[in-house]
FIFI-552714 format. One line per 4 residues: number of its first residue (from 0); their letters; for each residue x, y, z of C-alpha. Coordinates in nm, 4 decimals, always signed. Example, Ala and Ser with C-alpha at 12.3 -4.5 7.8 and 13.67 -1.06 7.14 Angstrom:
# FIFI-552714
0 = AS = +1.2300,-0.4500,+0.7800  +1.3670,-0.1060,+0.7140
//
This chain:
# FIFI-552714
0 = MSML = +7.8531,-0.4327,+3.6319  +7.5930,-0.2348,+3.7473  +7.2137,-0.2877,+3.6814  +6.8889,-0.0904,+3.7284
4 = TLRQ = +6.6455,-0.2236,+3.9436  +6.2994,-0.1988,+3.7959  +6.0270,-0.2046,+4.0373  +5.7117,-0.2451,+3.9434
8 = VPLR = +5.4682,+0.0260,+4.0687  +5.0904,-0.0395,+4.1228  +4.8472,+0.2193,+3.9520  +4.6852,+0.3760,+4.1887
12 = FPAP = +4.3476,+0.5200,+4.0906  +4.1250,+0.7498,+4.3153  +3.8650,+0.5373,+4.5111  +3.5097,+0.6196,+4.3910
16 = RRFD = +3.3091,+0.8103,+4.6445  +3.0945,+0.5855,+4.8375  +2.8194,+0.6155,+5.0845  +2.8705,+0.3537,+5.3358
20 = WPSP = +2.6087,+0.4500,+5.5631  +2.4687,+0.1638,+5.7243  +2.2742,+0.3561,+6.0094  +2.1464,+0.7072,+6.0652
24 = ARVP = +2.4221,+0.7584,+6.2968  +2.6771,+0.7052,+6.0538  +2.5376,+0.9733,+5.8281  +2.7962,+1.2869,+5.8286
28 = RSWL = +2.6664,+1.5431,+6.0778  +2.6522,+1.8231,+5.8121  +2.3942,+1.5985,+5.6065  +2.1900,+1.5168,+5.8959
32 = TGLF = +2.1708,+1.8976,+5.9833  +2.0754,+1.9756,+5.6514  +1.8045,+1.7160,+5.6379  +1.6098,+1.8486,+5.9326
36 = AASA = +1.6841,+2.2105,+5.8575  +1.5261,+2.1305,+5.5170  +1.2478,+1.9662,+5.7181  +1.1729,+2.2521,+5.8946
40 = AYAL = +1.2063,+2.5072,+5.6598  +0.9337,+2.2804,+5.4600  +0.7280,+2.2777,+5.7609  +0.7795,+2.6508,+5.8283
44 = VMAL = +0.6648,+2.7416,+5.4645  +0.3520,+2.5029,+5.4760  +0.2299,+2.6948,+5.8049  +0.2628,+3.0165,+5.6560
48 = VTSN = +0.1065,+2.9700,+5.3487  -0.1773,+2.7237,+5.3968  -0.5261,+2.7986,+5.4579  -0.6013,+2.4893,+5.6025
52 = PLHR = -0.5885,+2.5065,+5.9902  -0.4950,+2.1185,+6.0084  -0.2058,+2.1920,+5.7916  -0.0913,+2.5079,+5.9787
56 = TWGI = -0.1400,+2.3312,+6.3045  +0.1237,+2.0422,+6.1675  +0.3506,+2.3137,+5.9881  +0.4164,+2.5005,+6.3575
60 = FAAC = +0.4790,+2.1597,+6.5388  +0.6751,+2.0192,+6.2871  +0.8919,+2.3206,+6.1960  +1.0088,+2.3602,+6.5988
64 = SYLL = +1.0511,+2.0056,+6.6492  +1.2730,+1.9925,+6.3238  +1.4748,+2.3061,+6.4065  +1.5445,+2.1835,+6.7632
68 = AAMV = +1.6563,+1.8355,+6.6053  +1.9148,+2.0325,+6.3917  +2.0485,+2.2042,+6.6883  +2.0562,+1.9231,+6.8827
72 = VLAF = +2.2723,+1.7277,+6.6075  +2.5129,+2.0599,+6.5756  +2.5627,+2.0218,+6.9603  +2.6113,+1.7031,+7.0628
76 = KARG = +2.7863,+1.5538,+6.7408  +2.7506,+1.1735,+6.7085  +2.5573,+1.1404,+7.0626  +2.2953,+1.3615,+6.9235
80 = VDPA = +2.1193,+1.1539,+6.6705  +1.9186,+0.9464,+6.8923  +1.7814,+1.2498,+7.0607  +1.7139,+1.4276,+6.7386
84 = LLIS = +1.5411,+1.1250,+6.5941  +1.3049,+1.1464,+6.9119  +1.2343,+1.4951,+6.8868  +1.1676,+1.5085,+6.5378
88 = LAGA = +0.9029,+1.2046,+6.5898  +0.7520,+1.3526,+6.8942  +0.7045,+1.7209,+6.7578  +0.6283,+1.6388,+6.3895
92 = LVLP = +0.4023,+1.3252,+6.4580  +0.3126,+1.2084,+6.8095  +0.1913,+1.5381,+6.9690  +0.0151,+1.6945,+6.6774
96 = LGLM = -0.1495,+1.3704,+6.5872  -0.2543,+1.3097,+6.9579  -0.3820,+1.6873,+6.9960  -0.5794,+1.6383,+6.6762
100 = AAAR = -0.7005,+1.2977,+6.7367  -0.8575,+1.4157,+7.0740  -0.9948,+1.7445,+6.9267  -1.1496,+1.5235,+6.6313
104 = MQQP = -0.9382,+1.7584,+6.4010  -0.9045,+1.5569,+6.0813  -0.9541,+1.5560,+5.7040  -1.2519,+1.4218,+5.5131
108 = EVRV = -1.1127,+1.0835,+5.4277  -1.1033,+0.9905,+5.8456  -1.4456,+1.0596,+5.8266  -1.5020,+0.8254,+5.5282
112 = INKS = -1.3121,+0.5551,+5.6740  -1.4958,+0.5470,+6.0285  -1.8301,+0.5908,+5.8309  -1.7367,+0.2921,+5.6325
116 = ASLL = -1.6474,+0.0990,+5.9391  -1.9744,+0.1564,+6.0912  -2.1571,+0.0481,+5.7524  -1.9466,-0.2706,+5.7640
120 = VHHG = -2.0080,-0.3768,+6.1187  -2.3716,-0.3049,+6.1117  -2.4615,-0.3828,+5.7241  -2.2000,-0.6148,+5.6269
124 = TPYL = -2.0434,-0.3572,+5.3389  -1.8487,-0.0455,+5.3614  -2.0293,+0.1347,+5.0697  -2.3815,+0.2748,+5.0421
128 = GPAA = -2.5998,+0.1662,+4.7589  -2.6625,+0.3504,+4.4174  -2.9871,+0.5195,+4.5649  -2.8033,+0.6734,+4.8637
132 = LAAA = -2.5180,+0.7953,+4.6367  -2.7986,+0.9364,+4.3804  -2.9334,+1.1338,+4.6741  -2.6424,+1.2503,+4.8240
136 = HSPN = -2.4970,+1.6216,+4.8035  -2.1553,+1.5788,+4.9654  -1.8691,+1.4070,+4.8049  -1.7909,+1.2654,+5.1356
140 = IFDP = -2.0620,+1.0142,+5.1001  -1.8620,+0.8180,+4.8551  -1.5712,+0.5777,+4.9661  -1.3041,+0.5537,+4.7083
144 = YLPV = -1.1056,+0.3103,+4.9117  -1.1084,-0.0816,+4.8791  -1.2273,-0.2732,+5.2047  -0.8903,-0.3448,+5.3568
148 = MTLF = -0.8690,+0.0384,+5.4155  -1.1959,-0.0047,+5.6204  -1.0489,-0.2027,+5.8554  -0.8617,+0.0719,+6.0338
152 = GVPR = -1.1827,+0.2174,+6.1167  -1.3176,-0.0872,+6.2939  -1.1762,-0.0244,+6.6286  -1.3989,+0.3102,+6.6440
156 = ALLG = -1.6820,+0.1406,+6.5206  -1.6643,-0.1273,+6.7947  -1.5372,+0.0808,+7.0995  -1.6537,+0.4179,+7.0293
160 = FSVL = -1.4585,+0.7445,+7.0662  -1.0902,+0.7493,+7.1899  -0.7946,+0.8671,+7.0917  -0.6504,+0.5321,+7.0269
164 = TDPR = -0.9205,+0.4265,+6.8144  -0.8638,+0.7007,+6.5693  -0.7533,+0.5572,+6.2333  -0.4505,+0.7478,+6.1929
168 = IWFG = -0.3122,+0.5833,+6.4987  -0.3464,+0.2451,+6.3227  -0.2135,+0.3685,+6.0017  +0.0683,+0.4872,+6.2004
172 = AGFV = +0.1278,+0.1554,+6.3621  +0.0832,-0.0321,+6.0370  +0.3257,+0.1624,+5.8589  +0.5887,+0.1604,+6.1218
176 = VIFA = +0.5829,-0.2420,+6.1209  +0.5447,-0.3049,+5.7917  +0.8185,-0.0706,+5.6619  +1.0423,-0.1718,+5.9317
180 = AALA = +0.9861,-0.5457,+5.7880  +1.0575,-0.4158,+5.4343  +1.3925,-0.2728,+5.5417  +1.4876,-0.5671,+5.7459
184 = VVGA = +1.4037,-0.7996,+5.4469  +1.6359,-0.6326,+5.2025  +1.9265,-0.6745,+5.4985  +1.9357,-0.3242,+5.6151
188 = RDVA = +2.0958,-0.2783,+5.9196  +1.9886,-0.0267,+6.1947  +1.6126,-0.0668,+6.1148  +1.4792,+0.0879,+6.3862
192 = RWTV = +1.6577,+0.4145,+6.3297  +1.5885,+0.4005,+5.9807  +1.2426,+0.3548,+6.0282  +1.2097,+0.6474,+6.2978
196 = LVTA = +1.3813,+0.8834,+6.0524  +1.1501,+0.7943,+5.7596  +0.8395,+0.7964,+6.0002  +0.9199,+1.1224,+6.1170
200 = SPVI = +0.9771,+1.2948,+5.7753  +0.7631,+1.5669,+5.6428  +0.6288,+1.3289,+5.3655  +0.5021,+1.0506,+5.6064
204 = AFSL = +0.4379,+1.2503,+5.9229  +0.2219,+1.5139,+5.7735  -0.0035,+1.2674,+5.6024  -0.0382,+1.0575,+5.9240
208 = TVGG = -0.1169,+1.3557,+6.1274  -0.3737,+1.5017,+5.9070  -0.5058,+1.1860,+5.6938  -0.2910,+0.8989,+5.6373
212 = TDVP = -0.4936,+0.6673,+5.4246  -0.1762,+0.6252,+5.1666  +0.0706,+0.5517,+5.4184  -0.0204,+0.1600,+5.4930
216 = VLAF = -0.0652,+0.0967,+5.1371  +0.3069,+0.2575,+5.0574  +0.4477,+0.0250,+5.3391  +0.3009,-0.2781,+5.1761
220 = LCLG = +0.4318,-0.1942,+4.8295  +0.7528,-0.1632,+5.0021  +0.7367,-0.4922,+5.1419  +0.6267,-0.6766,+4.8126
224 = LALL = +0.9185,-0.5115,+4.6453  +1.1838,-0.5937,+4.9105  +1.0349,-0.9951,+4.9276  +1.1444,-1.0158,+4.5451
228 = WRQP = +1.4825,-0.8760,+4.5967  +1.7645,-1.0857,+4.8024  +1.5934,-1.4021,+4.8026  +1.2687,-1.3862,+4.6061
232 = HPVL = +0.9623,-1.5316,+4.7767  +0.6864,-1.4735,+4.5067  +0.4126,-1.6021,+4.7738  +0.4842,-1.3813,+5.0405
236 = AGLA = +0.5487,-1.0914,+4.7900  +0.1768,-1.1914,+4.6271  +0.0314,-1.1788,+4.9758  +0.1602,-0.8046,+5.0461
240 = LGVA = +0.0782,-0.6759,+4.7171  -0.2648,-0.8238,+4.7121  -0.3052,-0.6351,+5.0679  -0.2122,-0.3344,+4.9029
244 = CAMK = -0.4194,-0.3898,+4.5933  -0.7008,-0.4495,+4.8340  -0.6630,-0.1146,+4.9962  -0.6404,+0.1213,+4.7182
248 = ATAW = -0.6421,+0.1287,+4.3520  -0.3216,+0.3120,+4.3579  -0.1156,-0.0217,+4.4381  -0.2507,-0.1844,+4.1074
252 = PALL = +0.0324,-0.0536,+3.8901  +0.2800,-0.2025,+4.1164  +0.1509,-0.5278,+4.0985  +0.1855,-0.5162,+3.7373
256 = VAVV = +0.5314,-0.4162,+3.7279  +0.6103,-0.6803,+4.0032  +0.4775,-0.9373,+3.7654  +0.6534,-0.8478,+3.4789
260 = LVLV = +1.0012,-0.8291,+3.6793  +0.9559,-1.1760,+3.8142  +0.8393,-1.3209,+3.4577  +1.1814,-1.1761,+3.2979
264 = RDGR = +1.3957,-1.2633,+3.5728  +1.2579,-1.5801,+3.7182  +1.0304,-1.7268,+3.4665  +0.6657,-1.8156,+3.4272
268 = RAAW = +0.6288,-2.0439,+3.6954  +0.7292,-1.7681,+3.9703  +0.5077,-1.5181,+3.7767  +0.2157,-1.7331,+3.8014
272 = ILSG = +0.2791,-1.7781,+4.1699  +0.2937,-1.4103,+4.2272  +0.0097,-1.2929,+4.0058  -0.2006,-1.5929,+4.1252
276 = TAVT = -0.1286,-1.5219,+4.5174  -0.2249,-1.1500,+4.4591  -0.5184,-1.2052,+4.2846  -0.6444,-1.4673,+4.5170
280 = VFAA = -0.6044,-1.2356,+4.8416  -0.7664,-0.9667,+4.6361  -1.0535,-1.1617,+4.5109  -1.0901,-1.3243,+4.8749
284 = IVGP = -1.1286,-0.9588,+5.0335  -1.2920,-0.7720,+4.7621  -1.5640,-1.0490,+4.6429  -1.7797,-1.1002,+4.9069
288 = VAVL = -1.8453,-0.6853,+4.9044  -1.8745,-0.7366,+4.5319  -2.1461,-0.9728,+4.5417  -2.3379,-0.7875,+4.7901
292 = GPRA = -2.3217,-0.4757,+4.5899  -2.1294,-0.4563,+4.2693  -2.3081,-0.1168,+4.1394  -2.1839,+0.0513,+4.4826
296 = LVQN = -1.8349,-0.0868,+4.4609  -1.7854,+0.0526,+4.1117  -1.9497,+0.3855,+4.1817  -1.7495,+0.4498,+4.5306
300 = TISF = -1.4121,+0.2861,+4.4084  -1.3921,+0.3526,+4.0106  -1.6601,+0.6129,+3.8970  -1.5891,+0.8586,+4.1989
304 = PLGL = -1.1951,+0.8679,+4.1654  -1.2019,+0.9172,+3.7963  -1.4616,+1.1979,+3.8148  -1.7330,+1.0128,+3.6562
308 = ASIK = -1.9812,+1.0339,+3.9447  -2.2502,+1.2927,+3.9821  -2.0732,+1.4790,+4.2627  -1.6983,+1.5448,+4.1822
312 = SEAV = -1.4024,+1.4792,+4.4318  -1.2573,+1.7483,+4.6599  -0.9094,+1.6349,+4.5347  -0.8397,+1.9743,+4.3946
316 = SPLP = -0.4671,+2.0327,+4.3501  -0.3747,+2.2288,+4.0619  -0.2351,+1.9725,+3.8573  -0.2563,+1.9262,+3.4963
320 = GRLL = -0.5248,+1.6559,+3.5134  -0.7519,+1.8698,+3.7228  -0.6970,+2.1783,+3.5580  -0.8129,+2.0331,+3.2499
324 = VETG = -1.1169,+1.8965,+3.4012  -1.2023,+2.2620,+3.5138  -1.2497,+2.3592,+3.1712  -1.5286,+2.1627,+3.1181
328 = ETGH = -1.6435,+1.8261,+2.9368  -1.4010,+1.8518,+2.6638  -1.1163,+1.8811,+2.9335  -1.2372,+1.6107,+3.1264
332 = LIAV = -1.2493,+1.3925,+2.8322  -0.9028,+1.5214,+2.7217  -0.7520,+1.4268,+3.0770  -0.9222,+1.0773,+3.0897
336 = ALLA = -0.7753,+1.0277,+2.7603  -0.4026,+1.1551,+2.8475  -0.4191,+0.9048,+3.1419  -0.5380,+0.6388,+2.9376
340 = LACL = -0.2287,+0.6964,+2.6991  +0.0127,+0.7285,+2.9966  -0.1131,+0.3837,+3.1349  -0.0651,+0.2656,+2.7862
344 = GIAL = +0.2883,+0.4167,+2.7457  +0.3960,+0.2217,+3.0530  +0.2383,-0.0761,+2.9462  +0.4706,-0.0891,+2.6323
348 = SLAI = +0.7677,+0.0205,+2.8086  +0.7193,-0.3067,+3.0169  +0.6803,-0.5185,+2.7006  +0.9758,-0.3634,+2.5157
352 = RPPR = +1.2593,-0.2858,+2.7785  +1.1031,-0.4813,+3.1156  +1.2869,-0.4366,+3.4319  +1.5240,-0.6869,+3.5477
356 = TVPA = +1.6162,-0.5858,+3.9274  +1.4105,-0.4675,+4.2038  +1.5535,-0.1201,+4.1708  +1.4491,-0.0945,+3.8192
360 = ATWR = +1.1069,-0.2040,+3.8859  +1.1006,+0.0448,+4.1685  +1.1812,+0.3207,+3.9481  +0.9600,+0.2340,+3.6816
364 = IVIG = +0.6801,+0.2358,+3.9395  +0.8074,+0.5659,+4.0719  +0.7560,+0.7248,+3.7104  +0.4163,+0.5584,+3.6418
368 = LSLM = +0.2463,+0.6576,+3.9204  +0.3895,+0.9949,+3.8914  +0.2716,+1.0305,+3.5447  -0.0954,+0.9005,+3.6731
372 = FVLA = -0.1038,+1.1526,+3.9649  +0.0019,+1.4366,+3.7222  -0.3026,+1.3571,+3.4732  -0.5590,+1.1952,+3.7127
376 = PATR = -0.8793,+1.4139,+3.6900  -0.9072,+1.3957,+4.0832  -0.5578,+1.4431,+4.2564  -0.3739,+1.5574,+4.5221
380 = FGYF = -0.0246,+1.6623,+4.5830  -0.0370,+1.4313,+4.8850  -0.0299,+1.1358,+4.6094  +0.3164,+1.2038,+4.5671
384 = LYPA = +0.3753,+1.0299,+4.8946  +0.3966,+0.7179,+4.6935  +0.7069,+0.8188,+4.4698  +0.8771,+0.9586,+4.7559
388 = GLLA = +0.8401,+0.7038,+4.9980  +0.9441,+0.4395,+4.7543  +1.2559,+0.6394,+4.6650  +1.3286,+0.6608,+5.0469
392 = WLGI = +1.2746,+0.2697,+5.0849  +1.5199,+0.2090,+4.7988  +1.7898,+0.4976,+4.8804  +1.8173,+0.3484,+5.2645
396 = SWLA = +1.8799,-0.0054,+5.0912  +2.1394,+0.1774,+4.8702  +2.2908,+0.3323,+5.1601  +2.3012,+0.0548,+5.3923
400 = FGGP = +2.5083,-0.1573,+5.1690  +2.7597,+0.1233,+5.0767  +2.6052,+0.2172,+4.7257  +2.5526,+0.0260,+4.4049
404 = AGLP = +2.8619,-0.1984,+4.4408  +2.6962,-0.3501,+4.7478  +2.3377,-0.3784,+4.6656  +2.2257,-0.7220,+4.6931
408 = GSGA = +2.1083,-0.8744,+4.3233  +2.2910,-0.5644,+4.1496  +2.5609,-0.8045,+3.9861  +2.7847,-0.4858,+4.0425
412 = RSAN = +3.1789,-0.5400,+4.1304  +3.2896,-0.3566,+4.4515  +3.3965,-0.0391,+4.4282  +3.7463,-0.0967,+4.6108
416 = AATQ = +3.8473,-0.3360,+4.3454  +3.9562,-0.0499,+4.1144  +4.2426,+0.0065,+4.3557  +4.3755,-0.3271,+4.2833
420 = PAYQ = +4.7308,-0.3241,+4.1620  +4.7482,-0.3413,+3.7742  +5.0049,-0.6374,+3.7657  +4.8313,-0.8687,+3.9775
424 = PANQ = +4.7496,-1.1879,+3.8257  +4.4161,-1.2280,+3.7019  +4.3180,-1.5153,+3.9428  +4.4524,-1.3006,+4.2583
428 = GSSA = +4.2547,-1.0012,+4.1449  +3.9337,-1.2048,+4.1058  +3.9763,-1.3467,+4.4630  +4.0285,-1.0054,+4.6067
432 = ASGT = +3.7358,-0.8486,+4.4419  +3.5394,-1.1515,+4.5933  +3.6319,-1.1329,+4.9271  +3.5802,-0.7398,+4.8871
436 = MCST = +3.2157,-0.8182,+4.7690  +3.1488,-1.0734,+5.0438  +3.2489,-0.8193,+5.3329  +3.0435,-0.5367,+5.1780
440 = VCA = +2.7135,-0.7472,+5.1225  +2.7727,-0.9789,+5.4217  +2.8736,-0.7144,+5.6992
//
């Protein structure tokens, strides 16, 4: 008696595309070459179109270094990654920053930091009083930053002029240390290479070379979010976010989003710990300065950035908020009203659909800050460093874990689980998927 032997054939589905790049050395050569080439194009365009000599100098140095880095990657394949990273870092940041620091070439905000640090050392407050502000004729007499930012100028106030006392050097050192810590906390691998790649990118290198005040704030925001991801640490996250908030008001929306995230995900007690720690740090730093001169603090850090002071800010990038201000008093009121409505909309979105994961919270911060920068009366294109930097940090975390299936706390099943045989018993499939997830996250 003949019988047909039936074989159960497992269903084979194409595995989804997966970016398993735990290190820049694992990024495909074509992608890395394209990244350096795009960076070179950005720097070259800046050098050609800008009228600012600082920006043009950076553009020339950076375009040459990025182009050389791309050629090294193409010529030496995998062995070219480290030389390319070092070339881009040296040409886009170290050399132009060193030359500008030695020649005292800097954007006005660096001079503001130096002046404020001198005031802090000699008078105990970084802000000029209302009388001095009323008699001023230059916007650079105002200090829109909060007290922690002033500390980056203290080395020059105490030790005098040298390249190493330039605040931009300390902005860069602080960014490298804190951003690397933010990557390490989420479990990213090859932290050193990723940190060099981001630091040498046009977004960070350009900002550090010519000014750099927003770069350390960005690093502390990344660290604060990282401390809420894999194993939430509300006290440490509160410390990081509190320091960021005591540097610049641009960090305040991030603290609000982080508190909502922790409230929804971890409960009221954790949210109180996070917010209480951040507020305590902020009050301990800003409080003494506010006691010494409350009006000076308000005029410098609130009235001036909002365009309500007698002298207008030089932050004049042609974004909608600034264009409205230039139409007159009515346009200024409309810009402020639109900014208030945008803030209200973000607050309502947090109440109606609060973020429940760190990636979702990061995206909410990116959207909120972008709206604020577009509509603010005094704004610069450079402020978009925050959205770009936060997305870079989030993207590196995504790449380091092989995509969304590997992200800690994502709750997603491993991509390889989709290729399990259809006839496999449920308990075996679950076991295999668990093993794949463990190998992806713990590797």
